[in-house]
C-alpha positions in Angstrom: -20.4 -8.2 0.9 -22.5 -10.5 3.1 -22.6 -14.3 2.7 -26.5 -15.0 1.2 -25.7 -18.8 1.8 -24.0 -18.7 4.8 -27.4 -16.4 6.1 -30.2 -18.4 4.2 -28.3 -21.5 5.9 -28.8 -19.8 9.5 -32.5 -18.9 8.4 -33.5 -22.7 7.2 -32.3 -23.8 10.8 -33.9 -21.5 12.8 -37.1 -22.2 10.8 -36.5 -25.7 11.3 -36.5 -25.4 15.1 -39.4 -23.4 15.0 -41.3 -25.8 13.5 -40.2 -29.2 15.5 -41.2 -27.1 18.6 -44.4 -25.4 17.3 -45.7 -29.1 16.2 -44.1 -30.6 19.6 -46.3 -28.3 21.5 -49.5 -28.7 19.5 -48.9 -32.7 19.7 -48.8 -32.6 23.9 -51.5 -30.3 23.8 -53.7 -32.2 21.6 -53.0 -35.5 22.8 -53.7 -34.0 26.4 -57.0 -32.5 25.7 -57.9 -35.8 24.0 -56.9 -37.8 27.1 -59.4 -35.3 29.2 -62.4 -35.8 26.3 -62.0 -39.2 26.6 -62.7 -39.3 30.1 -65.7 -37.3 29.5 -66.6 -40.0 26.5 -66.7 -37.2 24.0 -65.2 -39.8 21.3 -66.0 -36.7 18.3 -63.8 -34.8 20.0 -61.2 -37.5 20.6 -61.3 -38.2 16.9 -60.7 -35.0 16.0 -57.8 -34.0 18.6 -56.1 -37.7 17.8 -56.2 -36.8 14.2 -54.7 -34.0 14.2 -51.9 -34.8 16.8 -51.0 -37.5 14.4 -50.6 -35.5 11.7 -47.7 -33.3 13.4 -45.6 -36.7 12.9 -45.8 -36.4 9.0 -45.3 -33.1 9.4 -41.7 -33.6 11.3 -40.7 -36.1 8.9 -41.3 -32.8 6.2 -39.4 -30.8 8.2 -36.4 -33.3 8.7 -36.5 -33.7 4.8 -36.1 -29.8 4.1 -39.6 -29.2 2.8 -40.5 -26.7 5.6 -43.0 -25.1 3.4 -45.1 -28.0 3.3 -44.7 -29.0 7.0 -45.9 -25.4 8.2 -48.9 -25.7 5.9 -49.4 -29.2 7.4 -49.3 -28.0 11.2 -51.4 -25.1 11.0 -53.6 -26.1 8.7 -54.5 -29.1 10.7 -54.9 -27.2 13.5 -57.2 -24.3 12.3 -59.2 -27.0 10.9 -59.4 -29.2 14.3 -60.5 -26.3 16.1 -63.1 -25.4 13.6 -64.3 -29.4 14.2 -64.5 -29.0 18.3 -66.2 -25.5 17.9 -69.1 -27.0 15.1 -69.1 -30.0 17.6 -69.4 -28.0 21.4 -70.6 -24.3 21.9 -69.7 -22.5 18.8 -68.2 -19.4 18.8 -68.6 -19.5 22.5 -66.2 -22.2 22.7 -62.6 -21.7 24.4 -61.5 -23.4 21.1 -61.7 -20.1 19.3 -58.7 -18.5 21.3 -56.2 -21.1 19.7 -57.0 -19.0 16.1 -54.6 -16.1 17.9 -52.2 -18.6 18.6 -51.9 -20.0 15.3 -51.4 -16.6 13.5 -48.4 -15.7 15.9 -47.2 -18.8 14.8 -47.9 -18.3 10.8 -46.6 -15.0 11.4 -43.0 -17.0 12.2 -43.6 -19.9 9.7 -45.5 -18.7 6.6 -44.8 -16.5 3.8 -47.1 -13.0 3.8 -49.2 -14.5 1.0 -49.7 -18.3 2.8 -50.1 -16.3 6.1 -53.2 -14.1 4.0 -54.9 -17.4 2.9 -54.8 -18.9 6.4 -56.2 -16.2 8.2 -58.8 -16.0 5.3 -59.3 -19.8 6.1 -60.1 -18.4 9.9 -62.6 -15.9 9.1 -64.2 -18.6 6.9 -64.4 -21.1 9.8 -65.4 -18.5 12.2 -68.0 -17.4 9.7 -69.1 -20.8 9.2 -69.8 -21.7 13.2 -71.4 -18.7 13.4 -74.0 -19.4 10.4 -74.2 -22.6 11.3 -75.3 -21.8 15.3 -78.0 -19.3 13.7 -79.5 -21.5 11.0 -79.2 -24.4 13.0 -76.8 -26.3 10.8 -74.3 -27.8 13.7 -77.3 -30.7 14.8 -76.6 -32.6 17.5 -73.5 -30.7 20.0 -72.5 -31.3 23.8 -72.1 -28.2 25.2 -69.2 -28.2 27.2 -68.5 -27.7 30.9 -66.6 -25.3 33.4 -64.2 -27.8 33.4 -63.7 -28.3 29.5 -63.6 -24.4 29.2 -61.0 -24.4 32.4 -58.9 -27.0 30.5 -58.8 -25.3 27.0 -58.2 -21.9 28.3 -54.9 -23.1 30.2 -54.0 -25.4 27.5 -54.2 -22.5 24.6 -52.3 -20.6 27.1 -49.7 -22.7 28.0 -49.3 -22.8 24.0 -49.6 -19.1 23.3 -47.5 -18.5 26.2 -44.7 -20.7 24.9 -44.9 -19.6 21.3 -44.5 -16.1 22.9 -41.5 -17.0 24.8 -40.1 -18.7 21.4 -40.3 -15.6 19.7 -39.4 -13.3 22.2 -35.9 -15.4 22.5 -35.7 -15.2 19.1 -35.6 -11.5 19.3 -33.4 -10.9 21.9 -30.6 -13.8 20.5 -31.3 -11.3 17.5 -30.7 -8.0 19.3 -27.5 -9.4 21.0 -26.4 -10.7 17.5 -27.2 -7.4 16.4 -25.5 -5.5 18.9 -22.2 -7.8 18.4 -22.6 -6.9 14.9 -22.5 -3.1 15.3 -19.8 -3.9 18.1 -17.7 -5.5 15.3 -18.4 -2.8 12.4 -17.7 0.0 15.1 -14.0 -2.2 15.5 -13.6 -2.5 12.0 -14.4 0.9 11.1 -11.5 1.7 13.5 -9.3 -0.5 12.0 -9.9 0.7 8.7 -9.8 4.7 9.9 -6.6 3.8 11.6 -5.3 1.8 8.3 -6.4 4.6 5.9 -4.6 7.4 8.4 -0.9 5.1 9.0 1.6 3.3 6.8 1.3 -0.2 6.9 4.8 -1.1 7.2 6.3 1.2 10.0 2.5 2.0 11.7 3.5 6.1 11.3 1.0 8.0 10.6 0.8 8.3 6.4 1.0 11.9 5.1 -2.6 12.3 4.9 -2.9 12.3 8.6 0.6 13.9 9.1 -0.6 17.0 7.0 -3.5 17.3 9.6 -1.6 17.1 12.6 1.0 19.6 11.1 -1.9 21.9 10.0 -3.1 21.9 13.2 0.2 22.5 14.6 0.6 25.7 12.3 -2.8 26.8 13.9 -2.3 26.5 17.5 1.4 28.1 16.7 -0.4 31.0 15.1 -2.5 31.5 18.2 0.8 31.0 20.5 3.3 32.6 18.2 5.1 29.7 18.3 7.5 27.9 15.3 6.7 25.0 13.4 9.0 23.4 11.2 8.9 20.5 9.0 11.8 18.4 8.1 12.1 16.3 5.3 14.0 13.0 5.9 15.4 11.1 2.6 17.8 8.1 3.4 21.1 8.0 1.7 21.6 4.9 -0.3 18.4 3.1 0.4 18.5 1.4 -3.1 21.7 -0.2 -2.0 20.5 -1.7 1.1 17.6 -3.4 -1.0 19.6 -4.5 -3.1 22.6 -6.1 -1.0 19.9 -7.8 1.6 16.7 -8.0 -0.4 13.4 -6.1 -0.2 11.8 -8.1 2.9 15.0 -7.0 5.2 14.8 -3.7 3.6 11.7 -3.4 5.1 12.8 -3.7 8.5 15.2 -1.8 8.1 12.6 0.9 7.5 11.1 -0.2 10.7 14.1 0.1 12.6 14.5 3.7 11.0 10.9 4.5 12.2 11.5 3.5 15.7 14.9 5.9 15.7 13.1 8.8 14.5 10.7 8.5 16.8 13.2 8.3 20.2 14.5 10.9 18.6 12.2 13.4 18.8 10.1 15.0 21.7 6.9 13.2 22.1 4.7 16.0 21.1 6.8 16.1 17.9 5.1 14.5 14.8 7.1 11.4 12.9 5.3 10.2 9.6 6.2 8.4 6.7 5.8 10.4 3.5 6.9 7.2 1.0 9.3 4.7 0.3 12.6 6.0 2.4 11.3 9.2 2.5 10.2 10.4 6.5 8.4 13.5 7.7 9.1 15.1 10.8 6.9 18.2 12.5 8.5 19.9 15.5 6.0 21.8 17.4 6.0 24.4 20.1 9.5 25.4 19.4 10.8 29.0 19.4 13.4 29.5 17.6 15.4 27.7 15.1 18.5 26.7 16.9 16.0 24.4 19.0 15.0 23.1 15.2 18.4 22.3 14.2 19.1 20.8 17.3 16.5 18.1 16.8 17.8 17.6 13.2 21.1 16.9 14.7 20.2 14.9 16.9 18.5 12.6 14.1 21.5 12.4 12.5 23.4 11.3 15.1 21.0 8.6 16.4 21.3 7.7 12.5 25.1 7.0 12.3 24.4 4.3 14.7 24.7 1.1 13.1 21.7 -1.2 12.2 21.7 -4.6 12.8 19.9 -6.7 9.9 19.6 -10.5 9.7 23.3 -10.8 11.5 24.7 -7.7 9.2 25.7 -4.5 10.4 24.6 -1.9 8.6 25.6 1.9 8.6 23.0 4.4 7.0 22.8 8.2 6.9 20.4 10.4 5.8 19.9 13.7 4.6 17.4 16.2 6.0 15.7 19.4 4.8 14.2 21.9 6.7 11.3 24.5 6.3 9.6 26.8 9.0 6.3 28.2 9.4 5.9 31.0 9.2 8.8 32.2 6.9 8.8 29.4 4.6 4.9 28.5 3.9 1.7 29.1 5.6 0.4 25.4 4.8 1.5 21.7 5.2 1.7 21.9 1.2 4.4 24.9 1.0 6.3 23.6 4.1 6.8 20.1 2.3 7.8 21.7 -1.1 10.6 23.7 0.5 11.5 21.3 3.0 12.0 19.0 -0.7 14.0 21.5 -1.8 16.3 22.0 1.3 16.7 18.2 1.4 18.3 18.0 -2.0 20.7 21.0 -1.4 21.4 18.8 1.7 22.3 15.8 -0.6 24.4 18.3 -3.1 26.6 19.0 0.1 27.6 15.5 0.8 24.7 14.0 2.7 24.5 13.2 6.3 23.7 16.9 6.7 20.4 19.2 7.2 19.7 22.5 5.3 17.4 25.3 6.1 15.2 26.5 3.3 16.4 30.0 1.9 14.5 31.8 -1.1 18.0 31.6 -2.6 16.8 27.6 -3.4 13.9 28.7 -4.7 15.5 30.9 -7.0 18.0 28.6 -8.2 15.5 26.2 -8.9 13.5 28.3 -11.3 16.6 29.2 -12.7 17.8 26.0 -13.7 13.9 24.8 -14.9 13.9 28.0 -17.0 16.9 27.0 -18.3 16.0 23.1 -19.2 13.3 24.6 -20.7 15.2 27.1 -22.8 18.1 24.5 -23.4 15.2 21.7 -24.7 14.0 24.6 -27.2 17.5 25.2 -28.2 17.8 21.8 -29.4 14.6 22.1 -31.2 15.5 25.4 -32.9 19.2 23.8 -34.0 20.6 27.1 -31.8 23.5 24.5 -30.7 27.0 24.7 -32.7 30.0 22.5 -32.4 33.4 24.0 -32.0 36.5 22.1 -33.2 39.6 22.7 -31.1 42.8 21.4 -32.9 45.1 18.7 -31.5 48.6 18.7 -32.8 51.1 15.9 -32.4 54.2 17.0 -30.3 56.9 14.7 -32.4 56.4 16.7 -35.8 54.0 19.4 -35.3 51.5 18.5 -37.6 47.5 18.3 -37.2 46.4 15.3 -36.2 42.9 16.1 -35.0 40.3 17.9 -33.3 37.7 17.8 -30.2 34.3 18.5 -30.8 32.8 21.1 -28.4 29.1 22.0 -28.3 28.3 25.6 -27.6 24.9 27.2 -27.2 24.0 30.1 -29.9 21.3 31.9 -27.6 19.7 34.5 -29.6 19.3 36.4 -27.1 22.3 35.5 -24.3 25.0 35.0 -27.2 27.5 32.1 -26.6 26.3 30.3 -23.4 29.7 28.9 -21.3 28.9 24.5 -21.4 29.9 24.8 -17.9 26.5 26.6 -17.0 24.4 24.5 -19.2 26.3 21.0 -19.3 25.5 20.0 -15.6 21.6 21.2 -16.2 21.6 19.0 -19.3 23.4 16.3 -17.2 20.7 16.1 -14.4 17.8 16.6 -16.7 18.7 13.6 -18.9 18.5 16.1 -21.8 22.1 14.9 -22.2 21.3 12.0 -24.1 19.6 14.2 -26.9 22.2 16.6 -27.2 25.2 13.9 -26.7 23.3 12.1 -30.0 23.0 15.3 -32.1 27.1 15.7 -30.9 27.9 12.7 -32.4 26.1 12.9 -35.6 26.8 16.5 -36.4 30.8 15.7 -35.2 30.7 12.6 -37.5 28.8 14.2 -40.6 31.6 17.3 -40.5 34.9 15.5 -40.9 33.1 13.4 -43.5 32.1 16.4 -45.4 35.8 17.8 -44.7 37.4 14.2 -45.8 35.7 14.7 -48.9 36.4 18.2 -49.6 40.3 17.1 -49.1 41.3 16.8 -45.3 44.0 14.6 -44.2 42.8 11.6 -42.3 41.8 13.8 -38.9 40.9 12.0 -36.1 37.5 13.6 -34.3 37.1 13.8 -30.6 33.2 13.4 -28.8 32.7 13.2 -25.1 30.4 11.0 -23.8 28.3 11.2 -21.0 27.9 8.7 -18.0 24.3 9.1 -18.8 24.0 8.1 -22.3 25.8 4.9 -21.2 23.2 4.2 -18.7 20.4 5.1 -21.2 21.4 1.7 -23.0 21.5 2.6 -26.3 24.7 4.3 -26.7 25.9 1.1 -29.1 23.0 2.2 -31.5 23.9 5.9 -31.4 27.5 5.2 -32.7 26.6 2.9 -35.6 24.0 5.2 -36.8 25.9 8.5 -36.8 28.9 6.2 -38.6 26.3 4.7 -41.4 24.5 7.8 -41.9 27.7 10.0 -42.4 29.5 7.2 -43.9 32.9 8.1 -41.4 35.7 5.5 -41.5 35.2 4.2 -37.5 39.1 4.5 -37.3 38.8 8.2 -37.3 36.4 8.6 -34.6 37.3 9.0 -30.8 34.8 8.4 -27.8 36.0 10.1 -24.7 34.8 9.1 -21.2 35.9 10.3 -18.0 36.6 8.3 -14.9 33.3 8.5 -13.4 31.9 6.9 -16.3 34.3 3.9 -15.8 32.8 3.4 -12.6 29.8 1.7 -14.2 32.0 -1.3 -14.1 29.1 -4.1 -14.9 29.3 -7.2 -17.5 26.7 -5.1 -19.8 28.9 -2.1 -19.5 32.1 -4.0 -20.5 30.2 -5.9 -23.4 29.5 -2.6 -25.0 32.6 -1.0 -24.7 34.3 -4.1 -26.3 31.6 -4.0 -29.0 32.4 -0.4 -29.7 36.2 -1.2 -29.9 35.4 -3.9 -32.1 34.0 -1.3 -34.8 37.7 0.3 -34.6 36.5 3.5 -32.7 39.1 4.2 -30.3 38.3 4.9 -26.5 40.1 7.6 -24.4 39.9 8.8 -20.7 39.3 12.5 -20.3 40.4 14.8 -17.5 42.8 11.6 -16.6 43.7 12.3 -12.8 40.8 14.2 -11.7 38.9 11.5 -11.0 39.0 7.8 -9.5 42.8 7.1 -11.2 42.2 3.5 -10.9 44.7 1.9 -12.7 43.2 -1.2 -13.1 40.6 0.6 -15.6 43.5 1.2 -17.9 43.8 -2.6 -18.5 40.4 -3.9 -17.5 38.5 -1.3 -20.2 41.6 -1.1 -22.7 41.7 2.3 -23.7 43.6 3.7 -26.3 44.8 7.5 -24.8 45.1 9.3 -21.6 44.2 13.1 -21.5 46.4 14.9 -18.8 43.5 17.3 -17.2 44.6 21.0 -17.6 44.7 21.7 -13.8 47.7 19.7 -14.2 49.2 21.0 -17.6 49.0 24.7 -16.4 50.7 24.3 -13.2 53.5 22.4 -14.8 56.2 25.0 -14.8 55.1 26.0 -10.9 57.4 23.1 -9.1 59.1 20.2 -9.2 56.0 17.9 -7.6 54.0 19.1 -11.2 56.3 18.1 -13.4 56.6 15.1 -11.3 52.8 14.3 -11.4 52.8 15.0 -15.3 55.8 13.1 -15.8 54.2 9.9 -13.8 50.9 9.8 -15.7 52.8 9.9 -19.3 55.4 7.2 -18.3 52.4 4.9 -17.1 50.7 5.7 -20.2 54.2 4.5 -22.3 54.6 1.6 -20.3 50.8 0.7 -21.2 51.3 1.5 -24.9 48.8 4.4 -24.5 48.6 7.5 -26.5 48.8 10.8 -24.2 47.5 14.0 -24.9 47.9 16.9 -22.7 45.3 19.5 -22.4 45.5 23.1 -21.8 48.7 24.3 -23.1 48.7 28.0 -23.0 52.7 28.7 -23.4 55.5 27.6 -25.7 57.3 26.8 -22.4 54.7 24.5 -21.9 54.8 22.8 -24.8 58.5 22.7 -24.8 58.3 21.0 -21.4 55.9 18.3 -22.4 58.2 17.5 -25.5 60.9 16.9 -23.0 58.7 14.2 -21.5 57.7 12.5 -24.3 54.2 13.6 -24.6 52.4 12.5 -27.7 49.9 15.4 -28.5 48.7 18.2 -27.1 45.7 20.9 -27.3 45.2 24.1 -25.6 45.4 27.9 -26.7 48.7 28.1 -27.9 47.9 26.0 -30.7 44.7 27.4 -31.1 41.1 28.0 -29.4 38.1 26.3 -30.4 36.4 27.4 -33.3 33.4 26.9 -35.7 33.3 24.4 -38.5 34.2 27.1 -41.0 37.0 28.2 -39.4 38.5 25.1 -38.9 38.5 24.2 -42.4 40.0 27.2 -43.0 42.1 26.4 -40.6 43.5 23.0 -41.6 43.6 24.0 -45.3 46.2 26.3 -43.9 47.7 23.8 -41.9 48.6 21.6 -45.3 49.7 24.4 -47.2 52.3 25.5 -44.3 52.5 22.4 -42.0 55.4 23.5 -40.3 54.9 23.9 -36.6 52.5 26.3 -34.9 
């Protein structure tokens, strides 16, 4: 948007300069002409010319004071009247002074406003009419006719003044034209810069997605004519958040610049590299005849990215995952290729990262099935299709029932009982596990309290907690609400966590666990031995129980190494005063072996399979009646 104050200041400066120049011209012209008429002793004309010349001085004072309108009227009005006086005292309309009026009009066009210009023109017309009528009617009285010398000098003077004025006007026009050309050049340069900014990423200076899509579409059109392939590589940096968190966002920006340079160097000159956004980049591989060549480009990108990055004195190792979609097999447009390359990229991440994967239809089918599963699972939660089954847990010392693990099941009207191994991973990825986990906790606490009121012994109920529930940040409030709503004694609740959950070793996580423990709730590490098995976790988190994963228990009778593994876990737990529960006991020999190893508790199909609530109630009632070993 133009700066009006600056523009007005420039206009005022130009107007002041023109006023000064025109007043100076008239002063010199009138004084020179007055001298000439003085030699002829034409004192009446000398008086008119001298007075007008003198009026140029106050007009300059007005101009200096910034009163441009008053100065203009004084200069032009006095000059108009002066010429009228000379014509009246000389040859009338035949006098060369009449030629001065067009000169004054030229100046008026530059100095006066339109309304004032028309008033001045009207005044000139009246002067001319007055001189003409005065001549016709003899009103002008005694006049002194001008000589040829007068006409010559007057005409030369008027011509010089007019020429100077026209030159000033032409100079202004040329200067304005030059300024306009400069402005047009600047506008074109600005337009070019804006176009570049609109089509390129401001940080890496690579083409952005908009320009990238246009270039890929052009490559697709060209490949169709020449029967060549076009591949779109979706490149996503692995663990870029760790770089930002460790060295800061400004250093992270510098890291992205280095990544952009490496990607550009890793491909051919004809290939397209653009920034999709964040830590995502796109590479368009053009004019290639087979997928082997595309794979070579992807492998070269991975290789270049594995070299250390040097950033602010630090050496940073980074990798990327690449998804590849190929035209025409995987899509006919940029958007189709982008969507399919994105899906393939996630497959590369799931395969361990630092890898590339080509898109295939199985990926698309899997994604659609997963979306359908999540949608159905969300509907199942709303329509109460989820149920809890309870697997009994026994004390191996006295063979008594001590509790049960609450396991969620999905009773689908069409599919029947859906395996947890199918829907729990999908719930974890979608975040729906938070709502499912909350429902499981509330229903398990409610059911256990109902059994207590029905005469059940002080059984313990174990509920699994997902790492996603802890990341949500309100798990403590969910537990408190479940206990308050059900009235269950916190000592009868046991929360099971996997070792992967415990790697969230943050102050906030530690404080949450400490407050949960302070409620009287027991903490258990589920599937111990299959995760990180970091012994420092056992002391830092003050857990109460280890559950030996069933993969170890089922191999217990296979050889000495498996026996040694289970025995080592039991002895470790005993040395830390932890209770040990073995999962997956399926025969009496395994139970006896665990008893000999001094394992505390066990669960598995040999004792009982997971069962619905009604069936478990009958089970514990039977145990009360016949408490002998199963």
